[in-house]
VOTOR-289072 format. One record per residue (C-alpha): x, y, z. Coordinates in pm, 1 decimal, decimal comma, m for minus. Example, Ala and Ser with C-alpha at 12.3 -4.5 7.8 and 13.67 -1.06 7.14 Angstrom:
// residues 2
node x = 1230,0&y = m450,0&z = 780,0
node x = 1367,0&y = m106,0&z = 714,0
END
This chain:
// residues 262
node x = 1800,5&y = m2484,3&z = 1597,4
node x = 1879,2&y = m2113,4&z = 1591,6
node x = 2160,4&y = m1988,1&z = 1372,4
node x = 2413,2&y = m1732,6&z = 1498,3
node x = 2249,6&y = m1477,5&z = 1269,2
node x = 1913,9&y = m1540,6&z = 1437,1
node x = 2067,3&y = m1472,7&z = 1776,3
node x = 2264,7&y = m1163,1&z = 1679,3
node x = 1966,9&y = m1013,0&z = 1495,9
node x = 1744,1&y = m1031,1&z = 1805,1
node x = 1797,5&y = m664,1&z = 1897,0
node x = 2007,2&y = m357,6&z = 1821,5
node x = 2377,4&y = m438,1&z = 1860,2
node x = 2506,2&y = m77,9&z = 1873,7
node x = 2494,6&y = m31,9&z = 2255,8
node x = 2696,0&y = m348,2&z = 2308,6
node x = 2941,0&y = m258,3&z = 2031,2
node x = 3006,6&y = 77,4&z = 2198,7
node x = 3094,2&y = m96,8&z = 2525,2
node x = 3342,8&y = m324,1&z = 2350,6
node x = 3514,9&y = m52,2&z = 2145,8
node x = 3803,1&y = 4,5&z = 2393,9
node x = 3899,9&y = m361,0&z = 2355,3
node x = 3884,8&y = m338,3&z = 1975,6
node x = 4127,9&y = m45,2&z = 1987,6
node x = 4355,1&y = m236,3&z = 2225,2
node x = 4364,0&y = m541,3&z = 1996,2
node x = 4470,5&y = m326,9&z = 1699,2
node x = 4742,1&y = m155,4&z = 1903,6
node x = 4873,5&y = m484,8&z = 2043,7
node x = 4879,6&y = m643,3&z = 1699,3
node x = 5081,7&y = m348,5&z = 1570,7
node x = 5345,8&y = m424,0&z = 1836,1
node x = 5374,7&y = m787,9&z = 1728,2
node x = 5307,0&y = m771,4&z = 1353,8
node x = 5361,0&y = m418,7&z = 1220,2
node x = 5187,8&y = m312,9&z = 899,6
node x = 5189,4&y = m347,5&z = 609,6
node x = 5025,4&y = m681,7&z = 665,1
node x = 4702,8&y = m861,7&z = 580,6
node x = 4459,1&y = m920,5&z = 865,5
node x = 4137,6&y = m1118,8&z = 889,3
node x = 3905,5&y = m994,5&z = 1163,9
node x = 3645,1&y = m1251,9&z = 1270,7
node x = 3308,0&y = m1147,6&z = 1408,3
node x = 3367,5&y = m789,5&z = 1300,5
node x = 3033,6&y = m657,7&z = 1421,7
node x = 2981,4&y = m287,2&z = 1355,6
node x = 3342,2&y = m246,5&z = 1247,2
node x = 3502,8&y = m69,5&z = 1542,5
node x = 3792,6&y = m314,6&z = 1543,6
node x = 3816,9&y = m309,6&z = 1165,7
node x = 3842,2&y = 70,5&z = 1166,3
node x = 4116,1&y = 53,9&z = 1430,5
node x = 4311,4&y = m197,5&z = 1221,6
node x = 4273,4&y = 13,6&z = 908,2
node x = 4401,2&y = 316,2&z = 1099,8
node x = 4718,4&y = 117,7&z = 1175,9
node x = 4773,1&y = 63,3&z = 804,1
node x = 4661,3&y = m299,2&z = 774,5
node x = 4478,4&y = m449,8&z = 479,2
node x = 4168,5&y = m597,1&z = 641,1
node x = 3916,0&y = m865,2&z = 551,3
node x = 3618,1&y = m852,2&z = 786,5
node x = 3418,6&y = m1169,6&z = 856,3
node x = 3063,7&y = m1103,5&z = 975,6
node x = 2778,5&y = m1351,6&z = 910,1
node x = 2487,5&y = m1143,6&z = 1041,7
node x = 2353,7&y = m925,5&z = 761,2
node x = 2194,3&y = m663,5&z = 984,7
node x = 2520,6&y = m610,6&z = 1169,0
node x = 2743,5&y = m640,1&z = 861,5
node x = 2562,4&y = m356,4&z = 682,4
node x = 2645,7&y = m119,5&z = 967,5
node x = 3006,3&y = m238,4&z = 968,5
node x = 3040,6&y = m181,1&z = 594,7
node x = 2926,3&y = 178,4&z = 640,4
node x = 3164,2&y = 226,3&z = 933,4
node x = 3471,5&y = 74,9&z = 764,8
node x = 3411,7&y = 68,4&z = 387,1
node x = 3783,6&y = 33,8&z = 305,9
node x = 3781,4&y = m323,4&z = 435,0
node x = 3665,9&y = m626,3&z = 238,1
node x = 3353,0&y = m757,8&z = 411,0
node x = 3260,9&y = m1125,5&z = 379,0
node x = 2946,0&y = m1310,7&z = 478,4
node x = 3101,1&y = m1618,6&z = 639,1
node x = 3162,5&y = m1793,0&z = 970,0
node x = 3487,3&y = m1807,5&z = 1163,4
node x = 3502,7&y = m2185,8&z = 1121,6
node x = 3466,3&y = m2162,9&z = 741,5
node x = 3600,8&y = m1836,3&z = 604,6
node x = 3644,1&y = m1956,0&z = 246,1
node x = 3984,4&y = m1782,9&z = 230,2
node x = 4292,1&y = m1941,3&z = 77,0
node x = 4533,1&y = m2149,3&z = 282,4
node x = 4824,6&y = m1950,6&z = 423,2
node x = 4692,9&y = m1627,2&z = 275,3
node x = 4698,5&y = m1387,6&z = 573,9
node x = 4951,6&y = m1254,9&z = 823,0
node x = 4720,0&y = m1224,3&z = 1123,1
node x = 4378,2&y = m1321,1&z = 1254,4
node x = 4211,0&y = m1094,4&z = 1509,4
node x = 3882,1&y = m1097,8&z = 1695,2
node x = 3715,4&y = m896,4&z = 1969,8
node x = 3483,5&y = m1142,9&z = 2144,5
node x = 3391,3&y = m1307,9&z = 1814,3
node x = 3608,2&y = m1617,7&z = 1771,8
node x = 3508,8&y = m1733,7&z = 2119,9
node x = 3166,4&y = m1826,2&z = 1977,4
node x = 3318,5&y = m2049,7&z = 1708,3
node x = 3333,1&y = m2426,6&z = 1743,2
node x = 3631,8&y = m2479,3&z = 1977,5
node x = 3785,0&y = m2745,0&z = 1750,0
node x = 3688,7&y = m2631,0&z = 1399,9
node x = 3762,5&y = m2265,4&z = 1471,1
node x = 4132,7&y = m2295,7&z = 1562,3
node x = 4188,5&y = m2537,1&z = 1273,5
node x = 4044,9&y = m2284,4&z = 1028,5
node x = 4240,9&y = m1991,1&z = 1169,6
node x = 4560,6&y = m2194,5&z = 1142,5
node x = 4470,8&y = m2295,4&z = 786,2
node x = 4437,6&y = m1940,1&z = 657,9
node x = 4739,8&y = m1806,0&z = 848,0
node x = 5083,1&y = m1822,9&z = 695,2
node x = 5332,4&y = m2022,7&z = 906,5
node x = 5442,4&y = m1794,2&z = 1189,2
node x = 5135,6&y = m1575,6&z = 1153,5
node x = 4968,4&y = m1418,7&z = 1456,3
node x = 4636,0&y = m1499,2&z = 1620,6
node x = 4501,9&y = m1237,9&z = 1861,6
node x = 4159,2&y = m1279,7&z = 2017,4
node x = 3971,0&y = m1176,1&z = 2328,0
node x = 3725,4&y = m1378,4&z = 2534,7
node x = 3543,9&y = m1327,9&z = 2862,0
node x = 3704,1&y = m1493,0&z = 3162,3
node x = 3562,8&y = m1608,2&z = 3494,8
node x = 3612,7&y = m1278,3&z = 3677,9
node x = 3395,1&y = m974,0&z = 3727,9
node x = 3050,3&y = m855,2&z = 3631,9
node x = 2975,4&y = m1064,0&z = 3322,5
node x = 3099,7&y = m1386,7&z = 3478,1
node x = 2862,3&y = m1358,4&z = 3773,7
node x = 2585,3&y = m1237,6&z = 3543,2
node x = 2630,0&y = m1549,0&z = 3328,3
node x = 2604,0&y = m1765,9&z = 3638,9
node x = 2281,7&y = m1588,1&z = 3736,7
node x = 2135,5&y = m1638,7&z = 3388,3
node x = 2225,4&y = m2007,7&z = 3387,5
node x = 2069,0&y = m2054,4&z = 3730,1
node x = 1747,5&y = m1892,0&z = 3605,2
node x = 1716,5&y = m2074,3&z = 3272,6
node x = 1864,5&y = m2417,2&z = 3342,9
node x = 1920,3&y = m2464,7&z = 3717,1
node x = 2003,9&y = m2835,2&z = 3669,9
node x = 2293,3&y = m2744,1&z = 3440,0
node x = 2400,4&y = m2416,9&z = 3600,3
node x = 2742,5&y = m2549,3&z = 3707,4
node x = 2845,5&y = m2616,2&z = 3347,5
node x = 3069,9&y = m2351,5&z = 3191,7
node x = 2938,5&y = m2246,1&z = 2848,0
node x = 3190,1&y = m2335,9&z = 2572,4
node x = 3247,3&y = m1971,7&z = 2478,5
node x = 3332,4&y = m1881,5&z = 2839,5
node x = 3591,4&y = m2160,4&z = 2860,6
node x = 3824,1&y = m1957,6&z = 2635,1
node x = 3893,2&y = m1742,9&z = 2941,4
node x = 4039,4&y = m2041,5&z = 3126,2
node x = 4412,5&y = m2067,1&z = 3056,9
node x = 4430,0&y = m2447,3&z = 3036,9
node x = 4128,5&y = m2466,5&z = 2805,5
node x = 4265,7&y = m2202,2&z = 2569,3
node x = 4603,2&y = m2377,5&z = 2555,0
node x = 4441,0&y = m2714,4&z = 2488,6
node x = 4226,0&y = m2575,6&z = 2207,1
node x = 4509,1&y = m2390,6&z = 2033,3
node x = 4815,8&y = m2608,7&z = 2091,1
node x = 4756,6&y = m2854,5&z = 1802,7
node x = 4812,5&y = m2568,3&z = 1556,6
node x = 4975,0&y = m2284,3&z = 1749,6
node x = 5270,7&y = m2221,1&z = 1975,0
node x = 5398,3&y = m1921,4&z = 2175,3
node x = 5052,7&y = m1905,3&z = 2331,8
node x = 5016,1&y = m1610,2&z = 2568,8
node x = 4710,6&y = m1527,8&z = 2782,2
node x = 4682,9&y = m1194,8&z = 2961,0
node x = 4389,1&y = m1120,4&z = 3190,7
node x = 4256,0&y = m764,6&z = 3180,1
node x = 3953,8&y = m564,8&z = 3297,5
node x = 3696,0&y = m364,5&z = 3103,4
node x = 3474,1&y = m101,5&z = 3262,3
node x = 3115,4&y = m226,1&z = 3282,8
node x = 2902,7&y = 41,2&z = 3449,1
node x = 2545,5&y = 171,0&z = 3440,5
node x = 2387,3&y = 490,8&z = 3562,8
node x = 2104,1&y = 285,4&z = 3710,2
node x = 1948,0&y = m58,3&z = 3726,7
node x = 1695,6&y = 54,7&z = 3466,8
node x = 1973,0&y = 149,5&z = 3226,1
node x = 2115,4&y = m199,1&z = 3267,8
node x = 1779,0&y = m359,3&z = 3202,5
node x = 1733,6&y = m143,5&z = 2893,8
node x = 2063,2&y = m273,0&z = 2756,8
node x = 1953,8&y = m631,8&z = 2814,9
node x = 1612,3&y = m581,4&z = 2655,9
node x = 1702,5&y = m353,7&z = 2363,6
node x = 2079,0&y = m335,9&z = 2311,5
node x = 2217,6&y = m684,8&z = 2373,2
node x = 2110,8&y = m939,2&z = 2109,3
node x = 2214,4&y = m1241,6&z = 2317,2
node x = 1999,9&y = m1135,6&z = 2613,5
node x = 1703,5&y = m1050,8&z = 2392,8
node x = 1727,1&y = m1383,7&z = 2212,0
node x = 1756,6&y = m1582,5&z = 2534,3
node x = 1451,2&y = m1409,4&z = 2676,3
node x = 1252,6&y = m1471,5&z = 2358,8
node x = 1339,6&y = m1841,5&z = 2378,3
node x = 1327,3&y = m1897,9&z = 2753,4
node x = 965,1&y = m2013,1&z = 2749,0
node x = 831,8&y = m2055,0&z = 3100,7
node x = 1164,8&y = m1935,2&z = 3240,9
node x = 1144,5&y = m1594,3&z = 3071,9
node x = 1034,5&y = m1396,5&z = 3377,7
node x = 1281,3&y = m1584,9&z = 3595,2
node x = 1555,4&y = m1471,3&z = 3357,7
node x = 1455,2&y = m1104,3&z = 3373,4
node x = 1425,4&y = m1125,5&z = 3751,6
node x = 1771,7&y = m1280,2&z = 3782,2
node x = 1924,7&y = m1008,2&z = 3565,4
node x = 1755,6&y = m732,7&z = 3766,8
node x = 1861,5&y = m889,9&z = 4096,7
node x = 2219,3&y = m910,9&z = 3970,4
node x = 2220,0&y = m543,3&z = 3875,7
node x = 2069,0&y = m442,7&z = 4208,4
node x = 2332,6&y = m643,3&z = 4395,2
node x = 2602,4&y = m432,5&z = 4225,9
node x = 2433,1&y = m93,1&z = 4271,8
node x = 2557,3&y = 159,9&z = 4526,3
node x = 2332,6&y = 373,7&z = 4748,1
node x = 2267,2&y = 614,4&z = 4460,3
node x = 2160,1&y = 327,7&z = 4233,2
node x = 2467,1&y = 356,7&z = 4010,3
node x = 2663,0&y = 46,1&z = 3911,8
node x = 3039,7&y = 96,1&z = 3887,4
node x = 3193,2&y = m234,7&z = 3792,6
node x = 3443,7&y = m408,2&z = 3571,4
node x = 3436,9&y = m734,1&z = 3385,4
node x = 3734,8&y = m955,9&z = 3321,6
node x = 3855,2&y = m1077,8&z = 2985,9
node x = 4147,5&y = m1266,6&z = 2839,1
node x = 4370,7&y = m1138,2&z = 2560,6
node x = 4490,4&y = m1453,2&z = 2386,2
node x = 4786,7&y = m1434,1&z = 2149,7
node x = 4943,3&y = m1723,4&z = 1961,6
node x = 5166,6&y = m1795,3&z = 1664,3
node x = 5082,0&y = m2033,1&z = 1382,4
node x = 5318,1&y = m2328,6&z = 1393,5
node x = 5579,1&y = m2323,8&z = 1122,0
node x = 5530,7&y = m2697,7&z = 1075,3
node x = 5317,8&y = m2674,8&z = 761,1
node x = 5237,8&y = m3046,6&z = 778,1
node x = 4965,0&y = m2965,2&z = 1028,4
END
């Protein structure tokens, strides 16, 4: 069975990180509204450090959790003032009640949906803030995911992947409510455009580790996967071949219950 590090090392992550940077900046700004610095923040799935740098710029003391060595090395160069830890979001190794906030830009959504929230609640002080983003069921990436599932596992294509379920309000509430209250879910859009179909395919092949890994492990369905991704891009292209689109995501905010018995 592949580890998360295997998957996220499958190709260069930088092109994907650049696309997600506006959300990383938004998360830092929104956290500042709810939990002003000085405060201690743990950022989970820190990637190349765009979100960490934004948090540092707001004056936070930041611990960055990133289990993929190839990606973590870039993040450490980008945001050396943070403390970088090789760990997973379900098992950070940090002390109980030791941080004021937990943040994540599309990282915590890949954690185990039961173990992850329990760990985030464990390390947060009572009343501490959780702020995470996850893809929802709207826009470019949602339909792309459907196309990929149809190509790779047509018999299971109607099943929503666990990480995508975080974008469903009821699922997010159910996962967080044992440990958190004041749960808020806001649905937003992120620009997701390409100059051409070929630029989109280049991202999938060379700049998106999840796509590269899936293709490498698709076996006999490999070409069907690439064809489905190309068809999806072409369906969104205008007469000039450009793709101007957006993809939906959820900004999930919650507060650690003050009942420390949990």
